[in-house]
DRENDO-1510 file (C-alpha; in Angstrom, 1 decimal, always signed):
<recs>
REC; n; res; u; v; w
REC; 1; UNK; +0.0; +0.0; +0.0 .
REC; 2; UNK; +1.5; +3.3; -1.0 .
REC; 3; UNK; +1.5; +6.0; +1.7 .
REC; 4; UNK; +4.5; +8.0; +0.7 .
REC; 5; UNK; +4.8; +11.6; +1.6 .
REC; 6; UNK; +4.8; +12.3; -2.1 .
REC; 7; UNK; +1.5; +10.5; -2.7 .
REC; 8; UNK; -1.3; +13.0; -3.6 .
REC; 9; UNK; -4.0; +10.7; -2.2 .
REC; 10; UNK; -2.1; +10.7; +1.1 .
REC; 11; UNK; -2.2; +14.5; +1.3 .
REC; 12; UNK; -5.9; +14.5; +0.5 .
REC; 13; UNK; -6.5; +12.0; +3.3 .
REC; 14; UNK; -4.5; +14.3; +5.7 .
REC; 15; UNK; -6.8; +17.2; +4.7 .
REC; 16; UNK; -9.9; +15.1; +5.2 .
REC; 17; UNK; -8.7; +13.9; +8.6 .
REC; 18; UNK; -7.9; +17.4; +9.9 .
REC; 19; UNK; -11.1; +18.9; +8.6 .
REC; 20; UNK; -13.2; +16.1; +10.2 .
REC; 21; UNK; -13.3; +18.0; +13.5 .
REC; 22; UNK; -12.9; +21.6; +12.4 .
REC; 23; UNK; -13.2; +23.2; +15.9 .
REC; 24; UNK; -10.5; +21.0; +17.4 .
REC; 25; UNK; -8.2; +21.5; +14.5 .
REC; 26; UNK; -8.7; +25.2; +14.5 .
REC; 27; UNK; -8.0; +25.7; +18.2 .
REC; 28; UNK; -4.9; +23.6; +18.0 .
REC; 29; UNK; -3.7; +25.4; +14.9 .
REC; 30; UNK; -4.5; +28.8; +16.6 .
REC; 31; UNK; -2.3; +27.8; +19.5 .
REC; 32; UNK; +0.6; +27.1; +17.2 .
REC; 33; UNK; -0.1; +30.3; +15.2 .
REC; 34; UNK; -0.2; +32.5; +18.2 .
REC; 35; UNK; +2.9; +30.9; +19.8 .
REC; 36; UNK; +4.8; +31.4; +16.5 .
REC; 37; UNK; +3.5; +35.0; +16.1 .
REC; 38; UNK; +4.3; +35.9; +19.7 .
REC; 39; UNK; +7.9; +34.6; +19.5 .
REC; 40; UNK; +8.5; +36.2; +16.2 .
REC; 41; UNK; +7.1; +39.6; +17.3 .
REC; 42; UNK; +9.0; +39.6; +20.5 .
REC; 43; UNK; +12.3; +38.7; +18.8 .
REC; 44; UNK; +11.8; +41.2; +16.0 .
REC; 45; UNK; +10.3; +43.9; +18.2 .
REC; 46; UNK; +12.9; +44.0; +20.9 .
REC; 47; UNK; +15.5; +45.7; +18.6 .
REC; 48; UNK; +12.9; +48.2; +17.5 .
REC; 49; UNK; +12.0; +49.1; +21.0 .
REC; 50; UNK; +15.7; +49.5; +21.8 .
REC; 51; UNK; +16.1; +51.8; +18.8 .
REC; 52; UNK; +13.2; +54.0; +20.1 .
REC; 53; UNK; +14.8; +54.3; +23.5 .
REC; 54; UNK; +18.2; +55.0; +21.9 .
REC; 55; UNK; +16.7; +58.0; +20.2 .
REC; 56; UNK; +17.1; +59.8; +23.5 .
REC; 57; UNK; +20.9; +59.5; +22.9 .
REC; 58; UNK; +20.9; +59.6; +19.1 .
REC; 59; UNK; +23.0; +62.5; +18.0 .
REC; 60; UNK; +24.9; +62.5; +21.3 .
REC; 61; UNK; +28.2; +60.7; +21.9 .
REC; 62; UNK; +27.2; +58.1; +24.4 .
REC; 63; UNK; +30.7; +57.5; +25.8 .
REC; 64; UNK; +30.5; +60.9; +27.5 .
REC; 65; UNK; +30.5; +62.4; +31.0 .
REC; 66; UNK; +29.2; +65.7; +32.2 .
REC; 67; UNK; +30.5; +67.9; +35.0 .
REC; 68; UNK; +28.4; +70.7; +36.5 .
REC; 69; UNK; +28.8; +73.1; +39.5 .
REC; 70; UNK; +28.6; +71.5; +43.0 .
REC; 71; UNK; +29.3; +72.4; +46.6 .
REC; 72; UNK; +32.2; +71.5; +49.0 .
REC; 73; UNK; +31.2; +68.7; +51.3 .
REC; 74; UNK; +34.4; +69.1; +53.3 .
REC; 75; UNK; +35.8; +72.5; +54.6 .
REC; 76; UNK; +39.2; +73.1; +53.1 .
REC; 77; UNK; +41.8; +75.9; +53.0 .
REC; 78; UNK; +39.5; +78.5; +54.6 .
REC; 79; UNK; +36.6; +77.6; +52.4 .
REC; 80; UNK; +33.6; +76.4; +54.3 .
REC; 81; UNK; +31.5; +73.3; +53.6 .
REC; 82; UNK; +28.8; +74.3; +51.1 .
REC; 83; UNK; +30.9; +76.7; +49.1 .
REC; 84; UNK; +29.9; +76.6; +45.4 .
REC; 85; UNK; +32.5; +75.1; +43.1 .
REC; 86; UNK; +32.0; +76.3; +39.5 .
REC; 87; UNK; +34.0; +74.8; +36.6 .
REC; 88; UNK; +36.1; +77.1; +34.5 .
REC; 89; UNK; +37.8; +77.1; +31.1 .
REC; 90; UNK; +41.0; +76.5; +33.0 .
REC; 91; UNK; +39.6; +73.1; +34.1 .
REC; 92; UNK; +38.8; +72.2; +30.5 .
REC; 93; UNK; +42.3; +73.1; +29.5 .
REC; 94; UNK; +43.9; +71.1; +32.3 .
REC; 95; UNK; +41.7; +68.0; +31.6 .
REC; 96; UNK; +42.4; +68.3; +27.9 .
REC; 97; UNK; +46.1; +68.5; +28.4 .
REC; 98; UNK; +46.6; +65.9; +31.2 .
REC; 99; UNK; +44.0; +63.2; +30.7 .
REC; 100; UNK; +44.8; +61.7; +27.2 .
REC; 101; UNK; +42.0; +59.2; +27.7 .
REC; 102; UNK; +39.5; +62.0; +26.7 .
REC; 103; UNK; +39.1; +62.5; +23.0 .
REC; 104; UNK; +37.3; +65.8; +23.4 .
REC; 105; UNK; +36.6; +68.3; +26.2 .
REC; 106; UNK; +34.1; +71.1; +25.7 .
REC; 107; UNK; +32.9; +73.9; +28.0 .
REC; 108; UNK; +29.3; +75.1; +27.7 .
REC; 109; UNK; +27.5; +78.3; +28.9 .
REC; 110; UNK; +23.8; +79.1; +28.5 .
REC; 111; UNK; +21.6; +82.1; +29.1 .
REC; 112; UNK; +18.2; +83.2; +28.1 .
REC; 113; UNK; +17.9; +85.7; +25.2 .
REC; 114; UNK; +15.6; +87.7; +23.0 .
REC; 115; UNK; +16.4; +87.4; +19.3 .
REC; 116; UNK; +15.1; +89.7; +16.5 .
REC; 117; UNK; +15.5; +90.2; +12.8 .
REC; 118; UNK; +13.9; +93.3; +11.4 .
REC; 119; UNK; +10.3; +93.3; +12.9 .
REC; 120; UNK; +10.3; +89.7; +13.9 .
REC; 121; UNK; +11.1; +88.6; +17.5 .
REC; 122; UNK; +11.4; +85.3; +19.3 .
REC; 123; UNK; +13.0; +83.9; +22.5 .
REC; 124; UNK; +15.9; +81.4; +22.5 .
REC; 125; UNK; +18.6; +79.9; +24.7 .
REC; 126; UNK; +21.9; +81.6; +24.0 .
REC; 127; UNK; +24.7; +78.9; +24.2 .
REC; 128; UNK; +28.4; +79.4; +24.0 .
REC; 129; UNK; +30.2; +76.5; +22.4 .
REC; 130; UNK; +33.8; +75.7; +21.3 .
REC; 131; UNK; +35.2; +73.6; +18.5 .
REC; 132; UNK; +34.9; +70.4; +20.6 .
REC; 133; UNK; +31.2; +70.8; +21.2 .
REC; 134; UNK; +30.1; +69.3; +17.8 .
REC; 135; UNK; +32.2; +66.2; +18.4 .
REC; 136; UNK; +30.1; +65.4; +21.5 .
REC; 137; UNK; +26.6; +66.7; +20.6 .
REC; 138; UNK; +26.7; +65.8; +16.9 .
REC; 139; UNK; +24.3; +68.5; +15.7 .
REC; 140; UNK; +22.3; +68.1; +12.4 .
REC; 141; UNK; +23.5; +70.9; +10.1 .
REC; 142; UNK; +20.6; +72.0; +7.8 .
REC; 143; UNK; +22.5; +74.9; +6.3 .
REC; 144; UNK; +26.0; +76.4; +6.5 .
REC; 145; UNK; +28.4; +75.2; +9.2 .
REC; 146; UNK; +28.9; +75.0; +12.9 .
REC; 147; UNK; +31.2; +77.0; +15.3 .
REC; 148; UNK; +34.9; +76.1; +14.6 .
REC; 149; UNK; +38.3; +76.7; +16.3 .
REC; 150; UNK; +39.0; +80.0; +14.4 .
REC; 151; UNK; +35.6; +81.4; +15.6 .
REC; 152; UNK; +36.6; +80.8; +19.2 .
REC; 153; UNK; +40.2; +82.0; +18.8 .
REC; 154; UNK; +39.2; +85.2; +17.1 .
REC; 155; UNK; +36.1; +85.8; +19.2 .
REC; 156; UNK; +34.0; +86.2; +16.1 .
REC; 157; UNK; +30.5; +87.6; +16.3 .
REC; 158; UNK; +28.9; +84.8; +14.4 .
REC; 159; UNK; +26.1; +82.5; +15.4 .
REC; 160; UNK; +24.4; +79.2; +14.5 .
REC; 161; UNK; +20.7; +79.4; +14.9 .
REC; 162; UNK; +18.3; +76.5; +15.8 .
REC; 163; UNK; +15.9; +75.2; +13.2 .
REC; 164; UNK; +12.9; +76.5; +15.2 .
REC; 165; UNK; +14.5; +79.9; +15.7 .
REC; 166; UNK; +15.2; +80.1; +12.0 .
REC; 167; UNK; +11.6; +79.3; +11.1 .
REC; 168; UNK; +10.3; +82.0; +13.5 .
REC; 169; UNK; +12.6; +84.8; +12.2 .
REC; 170; UNK; +13.1; +83.9; +8.5 .
REC; 171; UNK; +10.3; +81.5; +7.5 .
REC; 172; UNK; +11.3; +79.7; +4.3 .
REC; 173; UNK; +14.1; +82.3; +3.6 .
REC; 174; UNK; +17.7; +81.3; +4.1 .
REC; 175; UNK; +19.2; +83.1; +7.1 .
REC; 176; UNK; +22.9; +82.6; +6.0 .
REC; 177; UNK; +24.9; +85.8; +6.0 .
REC; 178; UNK; +22.2; +87.8; +7.7 .
REC; 179; UNK; +22.6; +89.6; +11.0 .
REC; 180; UNK; +20.3; +88.9; +14.0 .
REC; 181; UNK; +20.1; +91.0; +17.2 .
REC; 182; UNK; +20.7; +88.9; +20.3 .
REC; 183; UNK; +20.2; +90.8; +23.5 .
REC; 184; UNK; +21.3; +94.0; +21.8 .
REC; 185; UNK; +24.4; +92.6; +20.0 .
REC; 186; UNK; +24.4; +91.7; +16.3 .
REC; 187; UNK; +25.7; +88.3; +15.1 .
REC; 188; UNK; +26.1; +87.1; +11.5 .
REC; 189; UNK; +24.3; +83.8; +10.9 .
REC; 190; UNK; +26.7; +81.1; +9.5 .
REC; 191; UNK; +24.5; +78.0; +10.0 .
REC; 192; UNK; +21.2; +76.4; +10.9 .
REC; 193; UNK; +21.3; +73.4; +13.1 .
REC; 194; UNK; +19.1; +71.0; +15.1 .
REC; 195; UNK; +19.4; +67.8; +17.1 .
REC; 196; UNK; +17.7; +64.4; +17.5 .
REC; 197; UNK; +19.0; +63.6; +21.0 .
REC; 198; UNK; +16.7; +64.2; +24.0 .
REC; 199; UNK; +19.9; +64.9; +26.1 .
REC; 200; UNK; +20.3; +68.6; +26.3 .
REC; 201; UNK; +22.3; +71.4; +28.0 .
REC; 202; UNK; +19.8; +74.2; +28.5 .
REC; 203; UNK; +17.4; +73.9; +25.6 .
REC; 204; UNK; +17.7; +71.7; +22.5 .
REC; 205; UNK; +19.8; +73.1; +19.7 .
REC; 206; UNK; +16.6; +73.7; +17.7 .
REC; 207; UNK; +15.6; +76.2; +20.3 .
REC; 208; UNK; +19.0; +77.9; +20.7 .
REC; 209; UNK; +21.4; +80.5; +19.3 .
REC; 210; UNK; +24.9; +79.2; +19.5 .
REC; 211; UNK; +27.9; +81.6; +19.5 .
REC; 212; UNK; +31.6; +80.9; +20.1 .
REC; 213; UNK; +32.3; +80.3; +23.8 .
REC; 214; UNK; +34.9; +83.0; +24.0 .
REC; 215; UNK; +32.5; +85.5; +22.4 .
REC; 216; UNK; +29.8; +84.7; +24.9 .
REC; 217; UNK; +32.1; +85.0; +27.9 .
REC; 218; UNK; +32.8; +88.6; +27.0 .
REC; 219; UNK; +29.3; +89.4; +25.8 .
REC; 220; UNK; +27.7; +88.5; +29.2 .
REC; 221; UNK; +30.8; +89.1; +31.4 .
REC; 222; UNK; +31.2; +85.4; +32.4 .
REC; 223; UNK; +34.9; +85.6; +32.8 .
REC; 224; UNK; +36.3; +82.1; +32.7 .
REC; 225; UNK; +33.4; +80.5; +34.5 .
REC; 226; UNK; +31.3; +77.9; +32.6 .
REC; 227; UNK; +28.0; +76.3; +33.3 .
REC; 228; UNK; +29.3; +72.8; +32.6 .
REC; 229; UNK; +32.0; +70.6; +31.0 .
REC; 230; UNK; +31.3; +67.8; +28.5 .
REC; 231; UNK; +34.0; +65.1; +28.0 .
REC; 232; UNK; +34.1; +62.4; +25.4 .
REC; 233; UNK; +36.2; +59.3; +26.4 .
REC; 234; UNK; +38.1; +57.3; +23.8 .
REC; 235; UNK; +36.5; +54.1; +22.6 .
REC; 236; UNK; +36.7; +51.3; +25.2 .
REC; 237; UNK; +37.3; +53.6; +28.2 .
REC; 238; UNK; +34.6; +54.2; +30.8 .
REC; 239; UNK; +34.2; +57.8; +31.7 .
REC; 240; UNK; +33.5; +56.8; +35.3 .
REC; 241; UNK; +37.0; +55.2; +35.6 .
REC; 242; UNK; +38.4; +58.7; +34.9 .
REC; 243; UNK; +36.5; +60.5; +37.6 .
REC; 244; UNK; +39.5; +60.4; +40.0 .
REC; 245; UNK; +41.7; +62.0; +37.3 .
REC; 246; UNK; +39.1; +64.7; +36.7 .
REC; 247; UNK; +39.1; +65.5; +40.5 .
REC; 248; UNK; +42.9; +65.6; +40.5 .
REC; 249; UNK; +42.9; +68.2; +37.7 .
REC; 250; UNK; +40.1; +70.3; +39.2 .
REC; 251; UNK; +41.9; +70.4; +42.6 .
REC; 252; UNK; +44.7; +72.3; +40.9 .
REC; 253; UNK; +42.2; +75.1; +40.2 .
REC; 254; UNK; +39.8; +74.9; +43.1 .
REC; 255; UNK; +40.1; +74.5; +46.9 .
REC; 256; UNK; +38.8; +70.9; +47.0 .
REC; 257; UNK; +40.0; +68.6; +49.8 .
REC; 258; UNK; +41.6; +65.2; +48.8 .
REC; 259; UNK; +38.8; +63.6; +50.9 .
REC; 260; UNK; +36.0; +65.5; +49.1 .
REC; 261; UNK; +34.7; +63.4; +46.2 .
REC; 262; UNK; +31.4; +65.2; +45.7 .
REC; 263; UNK; +32.5; +68.8; +45.2 .
REC; 264; UNK; +31.0; +68.9; +41.7 .
REC; 265; UNK; +28.2; +67.0; +40.0 .
REC; 266; UNK; +29.4; +64.2; +37.8 .
REC; 267; UNK; +27.2; +62.3; +35.4 .
REC; 268; UNK; +28.3; +59.4; +33.3 .
REC; 269; UNK; +26.0; +59.2; +30.2 .
REC; 270; UNK; +27.6; +55.9; +29.1 .
REC; 271; UNK; +26.3; +54.2; +32.3 .
REC; 272; UNK; +22.7; +55.1; +31.4 .
REC; 273; UNK; +23.2; +53.8; +27.8 .
REC; 274; UNK; +24.6; +50.6; +29.2 .
REC; 275; UNK; +21.5; +50.3; +31.4 .
REC; 276; UNK; +19.4; +50.4; +28.2 .
REC; 277; UNK; +21.5; +47.6; +26.7 .
REC; 278; UNK; +21.1; +45.5; +29.9 .
REC; 279; UNK; +17.4; +46.2; +30.0 .
REC; 280; UNK; +17.0; +44.9; +26.5 .
REC; 281; UNK; +19.1; +41.8; +27.2 .
REC; 282; UNK; +16.5; +41.0; +29.8 .
REC; 283; UNK; +13.7; +41.8; +27.4 .
REC; 284; UNK; +15.3; +39.4; +24.8 .
REC; 285; UNK; +15.5; +36.6; +27.4 .
REC; 286; UNK; +11.9; +37.3; +28.5 .
REC; 287; UNK; +10.8; +37.4; +24.9 .
REC; 288; UNK; +12.3; +33.9; +24.3 .
REC; 289; UNK; +10.7; +32.3; +27.4 .
REC; 290; UNK; +7.3; +33.9; +26.8 .
REC; 291; UNK; +7.3; +33.0; +23.1 .
REC; 292; UNK; +8.6; +29.5; +23.8 .
REC; 293; UNK; +5.9; +29.0; +26.4 .
REC; 294; UNK; +3.2; +30.0; +23.9 .
REC; 295; UNK; +4.8; +27.6; +21.4 .
REC; 296; UNK; +4.9; +24.8; +23.9 .
REC; 297; UNK; +1.2; +25.2; +24.6 .
REC; 298; UNK; +0.5; +24.9; +20.9 .
REC; 299; UNK; +2.8; +21.8; +20.5 .
REC; 300; UNK; +1.0; +20.1; +23.4 .
REC; 301; UNK; -2.2; +20.8; +21.5 .
REC; 302; UNK; -0.7; +19.0; +18.5 .
REC; 303; UNK; +0.1; +16.0; +20.7 .
REC; 304; UNK; -3.4; +15.9; +22.1 .
REC; 305; UNK; -5.1; +16.1; +18.7 .
REC; 306; UNK; -2.8; +13.3; +17.4 .
REC; 307; UNK; -3.8; +11.1; +20.3 .
REC; 308; UNK; -7.5; +11.7; +19.6 .
REC; 309; UNK; -6.9; +11.0; +15.9 .
REC; 310; UNK; -5.2; +7.7; +16.7 .
REC; 311; UNK; -8.0; +6.8; +19.1 .
REC; 312; UNK; -10.8; +7.7; +16.6 .
REC; 313; UNK; -9.0; +5.8; +13.7 .
REC; 314; UNK; -8.1; +2.6; +15.6 .
REC; 315; UNK; -10.4; +0.4; +13.5 .
REC; 316; UNK; -9.2; +2.1; +10.3 .
REC; 317; UNK; -5.6; +1.6; +11.2 .
REC; 318; UNK; -6.4; -2.1; +11.9 .
REC; 319; UNK; -7.9; -2.5; +8.5 .
REC; 320; UNK; -4.9; -0.9; +6.9 .
REC; 321; UNK; -2.6; -3.3; +8.7 .
REC; 322; UNK; -4.8; -6.2; +7.7 .
REC; 323; UNK; -4.6; -5.4; +4.0 .
REC; 324; UNK; -0.8; -5.0; +4.1 .
REC; 325; UNK; +0.1; -1.5; +5.3 .
REC; 326; UNK; +3.5; -1.5; +6.8 .
REC; 327; UNK; +4.2; +0.0; +10.3 .
REC; 328; UNK; +6.3; +2.7; +8.7 .
REC; 329; UNK; +3.3; +3.7; +6.5 .
REC; 330; UNK; +1.1; +4.2; +9.6 .
REC; 331; UNK; +3.8; +6.3; +11.3 .
REC; 332; UNK; +4.3; +8.4; +8.2 .
REC; 333; UNK; +0.6; +9.0; +7.9 .
REC; 334; UNK; +0.1; +10.1; +11.6 .
REC; 335; UNK; +3.3; +12.3; +11.6 .
REC; 336; UNK; +2.4; +13.9; +8.4 .
REC; 337; UNK; -0.9; +15.2; +9.9 .
REC; 338; UNK; +1.0; +16.8; +12.8 .
REC; 339; UNK; +3.7; +18.3; +10.6 .
REC; 340; UNK; +1.2; +19.8; +8.1 .
REC; 341; UNK; -0.8; +21.3; +10.9 .
REC; 342; UNK; +2.3; +22.8; +12.5 .
REC; 343; UNK; +3.8; +24.1; +9.3 .
REC; 344; UNK; +0.6; +25.8; +8.1 .
REC; 345; UNK; -0.1; +27.4; +11.5 .
REC; 346; UNK; +3.6; +28.3; +12.0 .
REC; 347; UNK; +4.0; +30.0; +8.6 .
REC; 348; UNK; +0.8; +31.9; +9.1 .
REC; 349; UNK; +2.1; +33.1; +12.5 .
REC; 350; UNK; +5.4; +34.3; +11.0 .
REC; 351; UNK; +3.5; +36.1; +8.2 .
REC; 352; UNK; +1.3; +37.8; +10.7 .
REC; 353; UNK; +4.3; +38.8; +12.9 .
REC; 354; UNK; +6.1; +40.2; +9.9 .
REC; 355; UNK; +3.1; +42.4; +8.9 .
REC; 356; UNK; +2.7; +43.6; +12.5 .
REC; 357; UNK; +6.4; +44.5; +12.8 .
REC; 358; UNK; +6.2; +46.4; +9.5 .
REC; 359; UNK; +3.2; +48.4; +10.7 .
REC; 360; UNK; +5.1; +49.1; +14.0 .
REC; 361; UNK; +8.2; +50.3; +12.1 .
REC; 362; UNK; +6.1; +52.5; +9.8 .
REC; 363; UNK; +4.3; +54.2; +12.6 .
REC; 364; UNK; +7.4; +54.9; +14.7 .
REC; 365; UNK; +9.7; +56.0; +11.8 .
REC; 366; UNK; +10.8; +59.6; +11.8 .
REC; 367; UNK; +12.7; +61.7; +9.3 .
REC; 368; UNK; +16.0; +61.0; +11.1 .
REC; 369; UNK; +15.5; +57.6; +12.8 .
REC; 370; UNK; +14.2; +54.2; +11.6 .
REC; 371; UNK; +13.6; +51.7; +14.4 .
REC; 372; UNK; +14.4; +48.2; +13.3 .
REC; 373; UNK; +11.2; +46.3; +13.9 .
REC; 374; UNK; +12.4; +43.5; +11.7 .
REC; 375; UNK; +12.5; +39.7; +11.9 .
REC; 376; UNK; +15.5; +38.4; +9.9 .
REC; 377; UNK; +15.0; +35.5; +7.4 .
REC; 378; UNK; +17.3; +33.3; +9.4 .
REC; 379; UNK; +15.4; +33.9; +12.6 .
REC; 380; UNK; +12.1; +33.1; +10.9 .
REC; 381; UNK; +13.5; +29.9; +9.5 .
REC; 382; UNK; +14.9; +28.9; +12.9 .
REC; 383; UNK; +11.5; +29.5; +14.5 .
REC; 384; UNK; +9.7; +27.5; +11.9 .
REC; 385; UNK; +12.3; +24.6; +12.1 .
REC; 386; UNK; +12.0; +24.6; +15.9 .
REC; 387; UNK; +8.2; +24.4; +15.7 .
REC; 388; UNK; +8.3; +21.7; +13.0 .
REC; 389; UNK; +10.7; +19.6; +15.0 .
REC; 390; UNK; +8.7; +19.9; +18.2 .
REC; 391; UNK; +5.5; +19.3; +16.3 .
REC; 392; UNK; +6.9; +16.1; +14.9 .
REC; 393; UNK; +8.1; +15.1; +18.3 .
REC; 394; UNK; +4.6; +15.8; +19.7 .
REC; 395; UNK; +3.1; +13.4; +17.2 .
REC; 396; UNK; +5.7; +10.8; +17.5 .
REC; 397; UNK; +4.4; +9.0; +20.5 .
REC; 398; UNK; +0.8; +8.7; +19.1 .
REC; 399; UNK; +2.3; +7.6; +15.8 .
REC; 400; UNK; +4.3; +4.8; +17.5 .
REC; 401; UNK; +1.2; +3.7; +19.4 .
REC; 402; UNK; -0.7; +3.5; +16.1 .
REC; 403; UNK; +2.1; +1.4; +14.6 .
REC; 404; UNK; +1.8; -1.2; +17.4 .
REC; 405; UNK; -2.0; -1.6; +16.9 .
REC; 406; UNK; -2.7; -5.3; +16.0 .
REC; 407; UNK; -5.3; -5.8; +13.3 .
REC; 408; UNK; -7.5; -8.2; +15.3 .
REC; 409; UNK; -7.6; -5.9; +18.3 .
REC; 410; UNK; -8.3; -2.9; +16.2 .
REC; 411; UNK; -11.2; -4.6; +14.4 .
REC; 412; UNK; -12.8; -5.4; +17.8 .
REC; 413; UNK; -12.3; -1.8; +19.1 .
REC; 414; UNK; -15.4; +0.1; +19.9 .
</recs>
C-alpha cells in the first residue's frame, strides 16, 4: 500500500482527517499560530523598542560624561562646607592637556535671550560652544556650518541658529549671511542646526542661538566660568573610571579637599546607555521564554489532537494493517498530519508577525530615525524549524502507538 509523503492521495487524506473536526483542529492550529507569532514579534520587536529608547541619545556621543557646579562637602583651605564650586575654562584646558583618555573636552555656557530680525522677534537659549562641542553633541547641520576653532580663537560675532528659531525669524528664507540681534548685539548667521537627542544642555539646539564660547564669555561678562563641561572618552574607556583623574585636575584650580569626592556634580552618560543595553538583554531573554511558552502550549495541543486522531481511527488503522500496510506507512501518515498542521499554522504566525512588525516600524519611523522592527529571514527559518521539530516530536508517541496496533484488536475496538 502506497502512503509515501509524495502521494497525492495521502495528502488528500490528511486534509480530510484534519477537517473532520474543524473546531478542534482550528483551536490547535491557533495555539501554534499564536505561539509562533508571539515569539517572532518579541524577537523582531525587541531591537525596534531599543532603537526607540536609543533616540534619547541619538546625535549625542554616548561615551560621554558631564561635570556641573557643585558644593564643597568638606571645609578646606579656609573655604567652608557648602561653598559653590564652578567649573572654568582652565579646568577644561587642564583636563584636555593631562588626561589623554579623553578624546574631546568642551565647555558650555547658557543664558536666556531675545532674538530679533527686522520686525520679527522670538526667544531662544543663548549657548556658548567651542570647536569640541560638535564632536560630542553631533548636531544636524541643515544649512551652512557649525562653530569652529577659528571662531573661538578670534572671538568672532557669528552664530548658528536652531531650526525652530530660523523658522520664527526667517520662515522659508535662508538666514545665512544675515545679522540677528541677540540681547542688543548683532551676530552674523553662519549655520542652521538641530538635534535628535533628548539629552540637552539648557534647551535643544533647535531652540538655541549658538555663538563661540569666548565671544559669549565677553558678551555677558562670564569671565572664565562655565555652566558645565562635557568630556568624550576614547572608545573602550569608561568615563567613570576617569573621575579620580578629573578630580585631581580640578583640585589644581579649586580649593577641593583630597577627601572631598562630591564637590562637583558628575554624570556618566555611558552608564545610562549601558542600562538600556542591559534592559533589552533582559527583554530578549523574557521574549524567548514567553514565546517559547506559547509555542509549547501549541505543541502540546498537537500531541493531544494526534492522540485523539489515533483513538478515533483505531479500526481504520487495523484494517490498513490487515490489507498490508507497513508500520512505517502508519507512522508516516500520523506524523504527516501533525507536521502539516504545525507548518501551516507556523508559517501563518510568522507572516502575521512580519506584517505587525512592518506596521510598527512604519508608525514609529521619523525623518532622522528608523527603528528596526524586523525579523530576519534566518530567525524566521529557525523559529519554523523549531516548531516543526517539536510538532513532529509531539506526534511521534501517538504515531508509535498507532504502529503497534494489532489488526485483530483494532477490528474489535469500539
